[in-house]
Backbone and ligand atoms as CSV (ligand in chain L), in Angstrom:
chain,resi,resn,atom,element,x,y,z
A,1,UNK,N,N,0.842,-1.210,0.000
A,1,UNK,CA,C,0.000,0.000,0.000
A,1,UNK,C,C,0.866,1.243,0.000
A,2,UNK,N,N,1.819,1.206,0.883
A,2,UNK,CA,C,2.700,2.358,1.001
A,2,UNK,C,C,3.544,2.555,-0.256
A,3,UNK,N,N,4.095,1.448,-0.789
A,3,UNK,CA,C,4.935,1.538,-1.983
A,3,UNK,C,C,4.134,1.996,-3.182
A,4,UNK,N,N,2.868,1.527,-3.214
A,4,UNK,CA,C,2.031,1.924,-4.335
A,4,UNK,C,C,1.850,3.449,-4.350
A,5,UNK,N,N,1.606,3.959,-3.143
A,5,UNK,CA,C,1.383,5.401,-3.018
A,5,UNK,C,C,2.608,6.185,-3.483
A,6,UNK,N,N,3.776,5.736,-3.015
A,6,UNK,CA,C,4.963,6.526,-3.322
A,6,UNK,C,C,5.348,6.390,-4.795
A,7,UNK,N,N,5.010,5.247,-5.427
A,7,UNK,CA,C,5.337,5.153,-6.854
A,7,UNK,C,C,4.384,6.031,-7.661
A,8,UNK,N,N,3.134,6.127,-7.160
A,8,UNK,CA,C,2.197,7.035,-7.833
A,8,UNK,C,C,2.732,8.464,-7.776
A,9,UNK,N,N,3.212,8.776,-6.580
A,9,UNK,CA,C,3.760,10.124,-6.372
A,9,UNK,C,C,4.945,10.386,-7.306
A,10,UNK,N,N,5.753,9.329,-7.428
A,10,UNK,CA,C,6.940,9.440,-8.286
A,10,UNK,C,C,6.549,9.705,-9.739
A,11,UNK,N,N,5.593,8.893,-10.220
A,11,UNK,CA,C,5.143,9.071,-11.614
A,11,UNK,C,C,4.527,10.465,-11.794
A,12,UNK,N,N,3.751,10.823,-10.760
A,12,UNK,CA,C,3.096,12.142,-10.844
A,12,UNK,C,C,4.110,13.259,-10.957
A,13,UNK,N,N,5.188,13.164,-10.180
A,13,UNK,CA,C,6.132,14.278,-10.226
A,13,UNK,C,C,6.917,14.286,-11.531
A,14,UNK,N,N,7.135,13.110,-12.100
A,14,UNK,CA,C,7.828,13.093,-13.407
A,14,UNK,C,C,6.968,13.769,-14.461
A,15,UNK,N,N,5.658,13.437,-14.432
A,15,UNK,CA,C,4.756,14.060,-15.409
A,15,UNK,C,C,4.742,15.574,-15.240
A,16,UNK,N,N,4.634,16.008,-13.982
A,16,UNK,CA,C,4.633,17.448,-13.709
A,16,UNK,C,C,5.905,18.099,-14.249
A,17,UNK,N,N,7.010,17.440,-13.979
A,17,UNK,CA,C,8.293,17.968,-14.437
A,17,UNK,C,C,8.334,18.107,-15.959
A,18,UNK,N,N,7.824,17.056,-16.644
A,18,UNK,CA,C,7.835,17.085,-18.106
A,18,UNK,C,C,6.966,18.232,-18.636
A,19,UNK,N,N,5.810,18.390,-17.997
A,19,UNK,CA,C,4.921,19.469,-18.455
A,19,UNK,C,C,5.604,20.823,-18.283
A,20,UNK,N,N,6.189,21.021,-17.101
A,20,UNK,CA,C,6.868,22.289,-16.835
A,20,UNK,C,C,7.996,22.521,-17.837
A,21,UNK,N,N,8.758,21.476,-18.067
A,21,UNK,CA,C,9.883,21.573,-18.994
A,21,UNK,C,C,9.394,21.997,-20.372
A,22,UNK,N,N,8.283,21.357,-20.802
A,22,UNK,CA,C,7.713,21.697,-22.102
A,22,UNK,C,C,7.313,23.157,-22.161
A,23,UNK,N,N,6.668,23.622,-21.102
A,23,UNK,CA,C,6.224,25.022,-21.070
A,23,UNK,C,C,7.407,25.972,-21.187
A,24,UNK,N,N,8.445,25.708,-20.393
A,24,UNK,CA,C,9.618,26.577,-20.423
A,24,UNK,C,C,10.213,26.609,-21.826
A,25,UNK,N,N,10.236,25.446,-22.465
A,25,UNK,CA,C,10.802,25.396,-23.818
A,25,UNK,C,C,9.995,26.267,-24.779
A,26,UNK,N,N,8.665,26.134,-24.653
A,26,UNK,CA,C,7.809,26.939,-25.544
A,26,UNK,C,C,8.051,28.428,-25.314
A,27,UNK,N,N,8.092,28.803,-24.037
A,27,UNK,CA,C,8.285,30.219,-23.712
A,27,UNK,C,C,9.630,30.715,-24.261
A,28,UNK,N,N,10.664,29.933,-24.051
A,28,UNK,CA,C,11.993,30.335,-24.517
A,28,UNK,C,C,12.036,30.511,-26.030
A,29,UNK,N,N,11.429,29.551,-26.741
A,29,UNK,CA,C,11.526,29.658,-28.196
A,29,UNK,C,C,10.686,30.841,-28.691
A,30,UNK,N,N,9.580,31.134,-28.018
A,30,UNK,CA,C,8.787,32.306,-28.394
A,30,UNK,C,C,9.616,33.572,-28.214
A,31,UNK,N,N,10.318,33.629,-27.071
A,31,UNK,CA,C,11.137,34.799,-26.810
A,31,UNK,C,C,12.219,34.972,-27.852
A,32,UNK,N,N,12.825,33.848,-28.242
A,32,UNK,CA,C,13.869,33.936,-29.266
A,32,UNK,C,C,13.305,34.449,-30.570
A,33,UNK,N,N,12.102,33.988,-30.887
A,33,UNK,CA,C,11.433,34.430,-32.107
A,33,UNK,C,C,11.242,35.933,-32.094
A,34,UNK,N,N,10.693,36.412,-30.963
A,34,UNK,CA,C,10.425,37.846,-30.834
A,34,UNK,C,C,11.716,38.630,-30.994
A,35,UNK,N,N,12.750,38.123,-30.337
A,35,UNK,CA,C,14.035,38.807,-30.377
A,35,UNK,C,C,14.548,38.904,-31.810
A,36,UNK,N,N,14.411,37.788,-32.521
A,36,UNK,CA,C,14.904,37.753,-33.902
A,36,UNK,C,C,14.220,38.818,-34.739
A,37,UNK,N,N,12.894,38.960,-34.507
A,37,UNK,CA,C,12.166,39.920,-35.333
A,37,UNK,C,C,12.397,41.341,-34.889
A,38,UNK,N,N,12.468,41.537,-33.572
A,38,UNK,CA,C,12.573,42.891,-33.051
A,38,UNK,C,C,13.929,43.497,-33.361
A,39,UNK,N,N,14.984,42.737,-33.138
A,39,UNK,CA,C,16.317,43.288,-33.340
A,39,UNK,C,C,16.968,42.640,-34.548
A,40,UNK,N,N,16.561,43.069,-35.715
A,40,UNK,CA,C,17.195,42.549,-36.919
A,40,UNK,C,C,18.497,43.313,-37.115
A,41,UNK,N,N,19.484,42.664,-37.701
A,41,UNK,CA,C,20.802,43.301,-37.827
A,41,UNK,C,C,20.733,44.636,-38.563
A,42,UNK,N,N,19.829,44.755,-39.560
A,42,UNK,CA,C,19.774,46.019,-40.324
A,42,UNK,C,C,19.370,47.175,-39.416
A,43,UNK,N,N,18.521,46.865,-38.426
A,43,UNK,CA,C,18.022,47.951,-37.593
A,43,UNK,C,C,19.050,48.424,-36.587
A,44,UNK,N,N,20.193,47.747,-36.517
A,44,UNK,CA,C,21.181,48.144,-35.530
A,44,UNK,C,C,22.325,48.951,-36.127
A,45,UNK,N,N,22.229,49.350,-37.386
A,45,UNK,CA,C,23.293,50.178,-37.954
A,45,UNK,C,C,23.276,51.534,-37.279
A,46,UNK,N,N,24.417,52.210,-37.289
A,46,UNK,CA,C,24.533,53.492,-36.593
A,46,UNK,C,C,23.458,54.475,-37.051
A,47,UNK,N,N,23.219,54.533,-38.382
A,47,UNK,CA,C,22.235,55.499,-38.882
A,47,UNK,C,C,20.847,55.176,-38.360
A,48,UNK,N,N,20.514,53.911,-38.410
A,48,UNK,CA,C,19.171,53.520,-37.995
A,48,UNK,C,C,18.964,53.829,-36.518
A,49,UNK,N,N,19.989,53.568,-35.726
A,49,UNK,CA,C,19.856,53.829,-34.293
A,49,UNK,C,C,19.724,55.326,-34.046
A,50,UNK,N,N,20.566,56.093,-34.726
A,50,UNK,CA,C,20.537,57.547,-34.543
A,50,UNK,C,C,19.170,58.102,-34.917
A,51,UNK,N,N,18.635,57.587,-36.015
A,51,UNK,CA,C,17.330,58.033,-36.478
A,51,UNK,C,C,16.267,57.814,-35.397
A,52,UNK,N,N,16.383,56.669,-34.715
A,52,UNK,CA,C,15.367,56.350,-33.704
A,52,UNK,C,C,15.500,57.179,-32.446
A,53,UNK,N,N,16.759,57.492,-32.065
A,53,UNK,CA,C,16.913,58.162,-30.768
A,53,UNK,C,C,17.128,59.659,-30.890
A,54,UNK,N,N,17.025,60.218,-32.074
A,54,UNK,CA,C,17.289,61.659,-32.194
A,54,UNK,C,C,16.204,62.446,-31.455
A,55,UNK,N,N,16.573,63.622,-30.931
A,55,UNK,CA,C,15.606,64.398,-30.155
A,55,UNK,C,C,14.397,64.779,-30.998
A,56,UNK,N,N,13.255,64.732,-30.382
A,56,UNK,CA,C,12.015,65.039,-31.082
A,56,UNK,C,C,12.053,66.434,-31.700
A,57,UNK,N,N,12.636,67.382,-30.954
A,57,UNK,CA,C,12.632,68.778,-31.388
A,57,UNK,C,C,13.260,68.950,-32.762
A,58,UNK,N,N,14.234,68.077,-33.098
A,58,UNK,CA,C,14.908,68.243,-34.378
A,58,UNK,C,C,13.993,67.952,-35.554
A,59,UNK,N,N,12.868,67.323,-35.275
A,59,UNK,CA,C,11.932,67.035,-36.351
A,59,UNK,C,C,11.330,68.317,-36.902
A,60,UNK,N,N,11.268,69.360,-36.072
A,60,UNK,CA,C,10.640,70.586,-36.504
A,60,UNK,C,C,11.608,71.460,-37.254
A,61,UNK,N,N,11.153,71.973,-38.366
A,61,UNK,CA,C,11.985,72.880,-39.134
A,61,UNK,C,C,11.788,74.269,-38.541
A,62,UNK,N,N,12.827,75.048,-38.515
A,62,UNK,CA,C,12.681,76.402,-38.011
A,62,UNK,C,C,13.707,76.679,-36.945
A,63,UNK,N,N,13.657,77.898,-36.433
A,63,UNK,CA,C,14.666,78.301,-35.461
A,63,UNK,C,C,14.348,77.747,-34.088
A,64,UNK,N,N,15.399,77.568,-33.328
A,64,UNK,CA,C,15.203,77.147,-31.946
A,64,UNK,C,C,14.468,78.257,-31.207
A,65,UNK,N,N,13.601,77.895,-30.263
A,65,UNK,CA,C,12.861,78.927,-29.546
A,65,UNK,C,C,13.820,79.832,-28.765
A,66,UNK,N,N,13.518,81.101,-28.772
A,66,UNK,CA,C,14.358,82.048,-28.046
A,66,UNK,C,C,13.938,82.029,-26.583
A,67,UNK,N,N,14.880,81.756,-25.724
A,67,UNK,CA,C,14.553,81.733,-24.300
A,67,UNK,C,C,14.736,83.123,-23.722
A,68,UNK,N,N,13.678,83.611,-23.161
A,68,UNK,CA,C,13.689,84.976,-22.621
A,68,UNK,C,C,14.404,85.002,-21.285
A,69,UNK,N,N,15.540,85.695,-21.234
A,69,UNK,CA,C,16.251,85.781,-19.964
A,69,UNK,C,C,16.186,87.187,-19.390
A,70,UNK,N,N,15.615,88.079,-20.158
A,70,UNK,CA,C,15.511,89.467,-19.706
A,70,UNK,C,C,14.583,89.541,-18.498
A,71,UNK,N,N,14.613,90.666,-17.781
A,71,UNK,CA,C,13.710,90.819,-16.642
A,71,UNK,C,C,12.272,90.543,-17.034
A,72,UNK,N,N,11.500,90.070,-16.081
A,72,UNK,CA,C,10.119,89.689,-16.362
A,72,UNK,C,C,9.353,90.838,-17.014
A,73,UNK,N,N,9.594,92.018,-16.496
A,73,UNK,CA,C,8.865,93.169,-17.005
A,73,UNK,C,C,9.865,94.181,-17.533
A,74,UNK,N,N,9.636,94.637,-18.736
A,74,UNK,CA,C,10.512,95.648,-19.287
A,74,UNK,C,C,10.212,96.977,-18.602
A,75,UNK,N,N,11.283,97.675,-18.267
A,75,UNK,CA,C,11.075,98.989,-17.685
A,75,UNK,C,C,10.433,99.872,-18.733
A,76,UNK,N,N,9.539,100.705,-18.330
A,76,UNK,CA,C,8.888,101.559,-19.313
A,76,UNK,C,C,8.942,103.010,-18.862
A,77,UNK,N,N,9.065,103.889,-19.828
A,77,UNK,CA,C,9.176,105.299,-19.497
A,77,UNK,C,C,7.838,105.845,-19.033
A,78,UNK,N,N,6.784,105.457,-19.721
A,78,UNK,CA,C,5.484,106.001,-19.361
A,78,UNK,C,C,4.809,105.120,-18.322
A,79,UNK,N,N,3.910,105.691,-17.592
A,79,UNK,CA,C,3.234,104.928,-16.566
A,79,UNK,C,C,1.770,104.733,-16.894
A,80,UNK,N,N,1.259,105.585,-17.790
A,80,UNK,CA,C,-0.178,105.586,-18.030
A,80,UNK,C,C,-0.714,104.229,-18.411
A,81,UNK,N,N,-1.647,103.706,-17.660
A,81,UNK,CA,C,-2.321,102.463,-18.007
A,81,UNK,C,C,-1.458,101.223,-17.866
A,82,UNK,N,N,-0.233,101.413,-17.353
A,82,UNK,CA,C,0.671,100.290,-17.246
A,82,UNK,C,C,0.458,99.481,-15.964
A,83,UNK,N,N,-0.230,100.122,-15.023
A,83,UNK,CA,C,-0.359,99.509,-13.710
A,83,UNK,C,C,-0.873,98.099,-13.751
A,84,UNK,N,N,-1.928,97.892,-14.520
A,84,UNK,CA,C,-2.537,96.567,-14.545
A,84,UNK,C,C,-1.563,95.532,-15.091
A,85,UNK,N,N,-0.872,95.909,-16.156
A,85,UNK,CA,C,0.084,94.993,-16.783
A,85,UNK,C,C,1.200,94.636,-15.795
A,86,UNK,N,N,1.700,95.651,-15.115
A,86,UNK,CA,C,2.803,95.409,-14.176
A,86,UNK,C,C,2.338,94.516,-13.031
A,87,UNK,N,N,1.147,94.808,-12.534
A,87,UNK,CA,C,0.628,93.979,-11.445
A,87,UNK,C,C,0.534,92.524,-11.898
A,88,UNK,N,N,-0.022,92.333,-13.094
A,88,UNK,CA,C,-0.178,90.964,-13.587
A,88,UNK,C,C,1.166,90.270,-13.715
A,89,UNK,N,N,2.156,91.003,-14.226
A,89,UNK,CA,C,3.425,90.353,-14.528
A,89,UNK,C,C,4.381,90.279,-13.344
A,90,UNK,N,N,4.341,91.286,-12.469
A,90,UNK,CA,C,5.383,91.338,-11.436
A,90,UNK,C,C,4.862,91.167,-10.018
A,91,UNK,N,N,3.581,91.356,-9.813
A,91,UNK,CA,C,3.084,91.387,-8.444
A,91,UNK,C,C,2.086,90.264,-8.165
A,92,UNK,N,N,1.374,89.837,-9.217
A,92,UNK,CA,C,0.265,88.907,-9.008
A,92,UNK,C,C,0.724,87.571,-8.445
A,93,UNK,N,N,1.967,87.187,-8.751
A,93,UNK,CA,C,2.426,85.869,-8.293
A,93,UNK,C,C,2.269,85.724,-6.785
A,94,UNK,N,N,2.429,86.828,-6.052
A,94,UNK,CA,C,2.210,86.772,-4.605
A,94,UNK,C,C,0.833,87.314,-4.244
A,95,UNK,N,N,0.513,88.468,-4.825
A,95,UNK,CA,C,-0.670,89.176,-4.347
A,95,UNK,C,C,-1.980,88.560,-4.818
A,96,UNK,N,N,-1.959,87.762,-5.893
A,96,UNK,CA,C,-3.233,87.192,-6.338
A,96,UNK,C,C,-3.718,86.122,-5.370
A,97,UNK,N,N,-2.797,85.472,-4.677
A,97,UNK,CA,C,-3.206,84.407,-3.756
A,97,UNK,C,C,-3.070,84.841,-2.303
A,98,UNK,N,N,-2.487,86.014,-2.088
A,98,UNK,CA,C,-2.233,86.432,-0.714
A,98,UNK,C,C,-1.079,85.661,-0.100
A,99,UNK,N,N,-0.162,85.235,-0.944
A,99,UNK,CA,C,0.980,84.447,-0.489
A,99,UNK,C,C,1.781,85.201,0.562
A,100,UNK,N,N,2.276,84.493,1.546
A,100,UNK,CA,C,3.067,85.057,2.647
A,100,UNK,C,C,2.311,86.204,3.324
A,101,UNK,N,N,1.016,86.034,3.434
A,101,UNK,CA,C,0.095,87.044,3.969
A,101,UNK,C,C,0.272,88.432,3.353
A,102,UNK,N,N,0.481,88.444,2.039
A,102,UNK,CA,C,0.445,89.728,1.338
A,102,UNK,C,C,-1.015,90.130,1.153
A,103,UNK,N,N,-1.278,91.435,1.124
A,103,UNK,CA,C,-2.668,91.855,0.885
A,103,UNK,C,C,-3.132,91.368,-0.486
A,104,UNK,N,N,-4.265,90.689,-0.489
A,104,UNK,CA,C,-4.739,90.011,-1.695
A,104,UNK,C,C,-5.357,91.005,-2.672
A,105,UNK,N,N,-5.076,90.794,-3.944
A,105,UNK,CA,C,-5.635,91.661,-4.985
A,105,UNK,C,C,-7.160,91.634,-4.916
A,106,UNK,N,N,-7.757,92.810,-4.929
A,106,UNK,CA,C,-9.202,92.895,-4.973
A,106,UNK,C,C,-9.886,92.712,-3.632
A,107,UNK,N,N,-9.113,92.445,-2.572
A,107,UNK,CA,C,-9.735,92.248,-1.266
A,107,UNK,C,C,-9.756,93.547,-0.470
A,108,UNK,N,N,-10.921,94.113,-0.352
A,108,UNK,CA,C,-11.047,95.381,0.363
A,108,UNK,C,C,-10.601,95.216,1.812
A,109,UNK,N,N,-10.942,94.072,2.408
A,109,UNK,CA,C,-10.589,93.849,3.809
A,109,UNK,C,C,-9.069,93.816,4.003
A,110,UNK,N,N,-8.361,93.186,3.074
A,110,UNK,CA,C,-6.902,93.129,3.179
A,110,UNK,C,C,-6.276,94.506,2.981
A,111,UNK,N,N,-6.884,95.291,2.109
A,111,UNK,CA,C,-6.236,96.540,1.719
A,111,UNK,C,C,-6.604,97.727,2.604
A,112,UNK,N,N,-7.780,97.668,3.236
A,112,UNK,CA,C,-8.225,98.827,4.020
A,112,UNK,C,C,-7.158,99.312,5.014
A,113,UNK,N,N,-6.597,98.410,5.849
A,113,UNK,CA,C,-5.594,98.897,6.799
A,113,UNK,C,C,-4.320,99.409,6.127
A,114,UNK,N,N,-4.039,98.927,4.947
A,114,UNK,CA,C,-2.855,99.404,4.214
A,114,UNK,C,C,-3.117,100.805,3.686
A,115,UNK,N,N,-4.304,100.948,3.073
A,115,UNK,CA,C,-4.647,102.241,2.478
A,115,UNK,C,C,-4.666,103.337,3.542
A,116,UNK,N,N,-5.073,102.938,4.764
A,116,UNK,CA,C,-5.099,103.898,5.867
A,116,UNK,C,C,-3.742,104.531,6.126
A,117,UNK,N,N,-2.685,103.784,5.823
A,117,UNK,CA,C,-1.342,104.307,6.079
A,117,UNK,C,C,-0.981,105.452,5.148
A,118,UNK,N,N,-1.789,105.617,4.118
A,118,UNK,CA,C,-1.510,106.693,3.165
A,118,UNK,C,C,-0.787,106.155,1.943
A,119,UNK,N,N,-1.155,106.687,0.790
A,119,UNK,CA,C,-0.631,106.159,-0.472
A,119,UNK,C,C,0.885,106.310,-0.565
A,120,UNK,N,N,1.428,107.380,0.051
A,120,UNK,CA,C,2.881,107.568,-0.059
A,120,UNK,C,C,3.654,106.481,0.673
A,121,UNK,N,N,3.100,106.039,1.808
A,121,UNK,CA,C,3.743,104.932,2.531
A,121,UNK,C,C,3.707,103.666,1.681
A,122,UNK,N,N,2.566,103.431,1.046
A,122,UNK,CA,C,2.453,102.235,0.209
A,122,UNK,C,C,3.434,102.298,-0.958
A,123,UNK,N,N,3.509,103.487,-1.571
A,123,UNK,CA,C,4.485,103.646,-2.655
A,123,UNK,C,C,5.876,103.281,-2.165
A,124,UNK,N,N,6.280,103.910,-1.057
A,124,UNK,CA,C,7.673,103.730,-0.652
A,124,UNK,C,C,7.917,102.305,-0.157
A,125,UNK,N,N,6.922,101.679,0.478
A,125,UNK,CA,C,7.110,100.285,0.889
A,125,UNK,C,C,7.197,99.353,-0.316
A,126,UNK,N,N,6.427,99.687,-1.349
A,126,UNK,CA,C,6.474,98.844,-2.550
A,126,UNK,C,C,7.804,99.046,-3.283
A,127,UNK,N,N,8.291,100.276,-3.271
A,127,UNK,CA,C,9.543,100.566,-3.993
A,127,UNK,C,C,10.757,100.059,-3.219
A,128,UNK,N,N,10.741,100.256,-1.898
A,128,UNK,CA,C,11.925,99.906,-1.102
A,128,UNK,C,C,11.847,98.543,-0.426
A,129,UNK,N,N,10.666,97.966,-0.448
A,129,UNK,CA,C,10.511,96.690,0.241
A,129,UNK,C,C,9.965,96.900,1.641
A,130,UNK,N,N,9.281,95.870,2.156
A,130,UNK,CA,C,8.599,95.997,3.445
A,130,UNK,C,C,8.398,94.586,3.976
A,131,UNK,N,N,9.122,94.214,5.013
A,131,UNK,CA,C,9.089,92.839,5.523
A,131,UNK,C,C,9.302,91.830,4.378
A,132,UNK,N,N,8.277,90.985,4.153
A,132,UNK,CA,C,8.412,89.956,3.102
A,132,UNK,C,C,8.112,90.503,1.707
A,133,UNK,N,N,7.699,91.750,1.659
A,133,UNK,CA,C,7.442,92.377,0.352
A,133,UNK,C,C,8.776,92.837,-0.224
A,134,UNK,N,N,9.235,92.191,-1.331
A,134,UNK,CA,C,10.538,92.579,-1.883
A,134,UNK,C,C,10.470,93.941,-2.569
A,135,UNK,N,N,11.594,94.667,-2.552
A,135,UNK,CA,C,11.639,95.967,-3.228
A,135,UNK,C,C,11.224,95.793,-4.684
A,136,UNK,N,N,10.311,96.627,-5.120
A,136,UNK,CA,C,9.779,96.585,-6.494
A,136,UNK,C,C,9.283,95.192,-6.876
A,137,UNK,N,N,8.813,94.471,-5.893
A,137,UNK,CA,C,8.317,93.119,-6.170
A,137,UNK,C,C,9.423,92.197,-6.648
A,138,UNK,N,N,10.677,92.558,-6.347
A,138,UNK,CA,C,11.800,91.721,-6.760
A,138,UNK,C,C,12.202,91.965,-8.206
A,139,UNK,N,N,11.756,93.073,-8.749
A,139,UNK,CA,C,11.996,93.351,-10.159
A,139,UNK,C,C,12.666,94.711,-10.331
A,140,UNK,N,N,13.981,94.792,-10.132
A,140,UNK,CA,C,14.676,96.078,-10.145
A,140,UNK,C,C,14.579,96.802,-11.482
A,141,UNK,N,N,14.177,96.092,-12.547
A,141,UNK,CA,C,14.052,96.753,-13.846
A,141,UNK,C,C,12.891,97.743,-13.866
A,142,UNK,N,N,11.982,97.608,-12.922
A,142,UNK,CA,C,10.846,98.527,-12.883
A,142,UNK,C,C,11.304,99.889,-12.369
A,143,UNK,N,N,10.762,100.938,-12.977
A,143,UNK,CA,C,11.051,102.280,-12.469
A,143,UNK,C,C,10.143,102.549,-11.259
A,144,UNK,N,N,10.499,103.557,-10.491
A,144,UNK,CA,C,9.650,103.929,-9.355
A,144,UNK,C,C,8.225,104.216,-9.823
A,145,UNK,N,N,8.137,104.895,-10.970
A,145,UNK,CA,C,6.805,105.232,-11.485
A,145,UNK,C,C,6.017,103.982,-11.868
A,146,UNK,N,N,6.708,102.986,-12.386
A,146,UNK,CA,C,6.040,101.715,-12.706
A,146,UNK,C,C,5.422,101.126,-11.442
A,147,UNK,N,N,6.236,101.128,-10.385
A,147,UNK,CA,C,5.764,100.525,-9.136
A,147,UNK,C,C,4.589,101.337,-8.583
A,148,UNK,N,N,4.711,102.648,-8.668
A,148,UNK,CA,C,3.597,103.482,-8.187
A,148,UNK,C,C,2.330,103.191,-8.982
A,149,UNK,N,N,2.480,103.049,-10.305
A,149,UNK,CA,C,1.312,102.745,-11.136
A,149,UNK,C,C,0.701,101.410,-10.709
A,150,UNK,N,N,1.572,100.459,-10.379
A,150,UNK,CA,C,1.084,99.148,-9.948
A,150,UNK,C,C,0.342,99.269,-8.619
A,151,UNK,N,N,0.913,100.061,-7.693
A,151,UNK,CA,C,0.241,100.253,-6.397
A,151,UNK,C,C,-1.109,100.930,-6.618
A,152,UNK,N,N,-1.114,101.951,-7.463
A,152,UNK,CA,C,-2.385,102.637,-7.752
A,152,UNK,C,C,-3.423,101.639,-8.247
A,153,UNK,N,N,-2.976,100.761,-9.136
A,153,UNK,CA,C,-3.912,99.789,-9.695
A,153,UNK,C,C,-4.413,98.840,-8.599
A,154,UNK,N,N,-3.495,98.367,-7.767
A,154,UNK,CA,C,-3.882,97.458,-6.677
A,154,UNK,C,C,-4.895,98.124,-5.761
A,155,UNK,N,N,-4.597,99.367,-5.397
A,155,UNK,CA,C,-5.475,100.082,-4.470
A,155,UNK,C,C,-6.844,100.310,-5.109
A,156,UNK,N,N,-6.828,100.647,-6.415
A,156,UNK,CA,C,-8.113,100.913,-7.067
A,156,UNK,C,C,-8.952,99.639,-7.169
A,157,UNK,N,N,-8.302,98.492,-7.244
A,157,UNK,CA,C,-9.015,97.219,-7.339
A,157,UNK,C,C,-9.615,96.794,-5.996
A,158,UNK,N,N,-9.116,97.410,-4.935
A,158,UNK,CA,C,-9.491,96.937,-3.588
A,158,UNK,C,C,-10.549,97.815,-2.954
A,159,UNK,N,N,-11.130,98.688,-3.736
A,159,UNK,CA,C,-12.118,99.575,-3.131
A,159,UNK,C,C,-13.537,99.106,-3.445
L,1,LIG,C1,C,7.428,87.725,-3.427
L,1,LIG,C2,C,6.063,88.064,-3.191
L,1,LIG,C3,C,5.614,89.480,-3.535
L,1,LIG,C4,C,5.691,90.110,-4.736
L,1,LIG,C5,C,6.261,89.581,-6.050
L,1,LIG,C6,C,5.096,91.400,-4.558
L,1,LIG,N1,N,4.695,91.557,-3.256
L,1,LIG,FE1,FE,3.830,93.187,-2.444
L,1,LIG,N2,N,3.750,92.275,-0.666
L,1,LIG,C7,C,4.180,91.012,-0.381
L,1,LIG,C8,C,3.983,90.709,1.009
L,1,LIG,C9,C,4.311,89.407,1.698
L,1,LIG,C10,C,3.398,91.855,1.584
L,1,LIG,C11,C,2.983,92.060,3.031
L,1,LIG,C12,C,4.149,92.667,3.764
L,1,LIG,C13,C,3.783,92.936,5.203
L,1,LIG,O1,O,2.730,93.522,5.446
L,1,LIG,O2,O,4.560,92.531,6.066
L,1,LIG,C14,C,3.271,92.835,0.507
L,1,LIG,C15,C,2.738,94.088,0.662
L,1,LIG,C16,C,2.578,95.001,-0.334
L,1,LIG,C17,C,2.010,96.324,-0.167
L,1,LIG,C18,C,1.512,96.910,1.119
L,1,LIG,C19,C,2.651,97.578,1.825
L,1,LIG,C20,C,2.226,98.218,3.106
L,1,LIG,O3,O,2.854,99.201,3.458
L,1,LIG,O4,O,1.306,97.713,3.739
L,1,LIG,C21,C,2.028,96.907,-1.395
L,1,LIG,C22,C,1.547,98.307,-1.730
L,1,LIG,C23,C,2.615,95.970,-2.320
L,1,LIG,N3,N,2.939,94.826,-1.654
L,1,LIG,C24,C,2.804,96.234,-3.641
L,1,LIG,C25,C,3.410,95.352,-4.512
L,1,LIG,C26,C,3.661,95.659,-5.893
L,1,LIG,C27,C,3.290,96.951,-6.578
L,1,LIG,C28,C,4.253,94.577,-6.423
L,1,LIG,C29,C,4.728,94.385,-7.876
L,1,LIG,C30,C,5.583,95.403,-8.414
L,1,LIG,C31,C,4.392,93.584,-5.389
L,1,LIG,N4,N,3.857,94.097,-4.255
L,1,LIG,C32,C,4.971,92.338,-5.561
L,1,LIG,C33,C,4.726,90.117,-1.287
L,1,LIG,C34,C,4.981,90.388,-2.602
């Protein structure tokens, strides 16, 4: 009884082994097939490889994009109507969200106590800096008049 059981087990494991072996063989030969087709010798020439890995940008005809390194905002001689543009370009990054507890654009509640200090104080704090408020919003290319125009615009938006 016991020997019968163990011989059954023996035969069973041989069959299992054969099946597994067959499977591995099939898988291996499939992989070799794929490899043969995927990496054909012609596709490995220097030109072919270069063609495949060349940067996408080179596909486009035309000049390389000019990267703007100049100050964010060009200094301007005139101030008329520039306030909004300057605020958008140089001040909004902080003031639109109230970042670092800056007075938020358009918020009367944030601006009321500032406006109380008088417009000249606001001008000079914006031009020279005030706590976390960088001088000229961190944009030295702006003229004093630019900054004043920006402050005027901010104040007018907060009323
Ligand atoms: C890096 C973020 C940042 C940028 C950019 C920035 N500000 Fe400010 N600003 C602040 C912070 C923070 C305060 C609040 C400072 C405080 O009350 O301690 C402030 C406060 C102010 C005040 C109120 C000052 C006062 O006396 O209460 C004015 C006016 C002002 N900013 C104008 C500007 C203008 C104009 C620009 C763009 C030219 C600008 N800010 C750009 C962060 C910024």
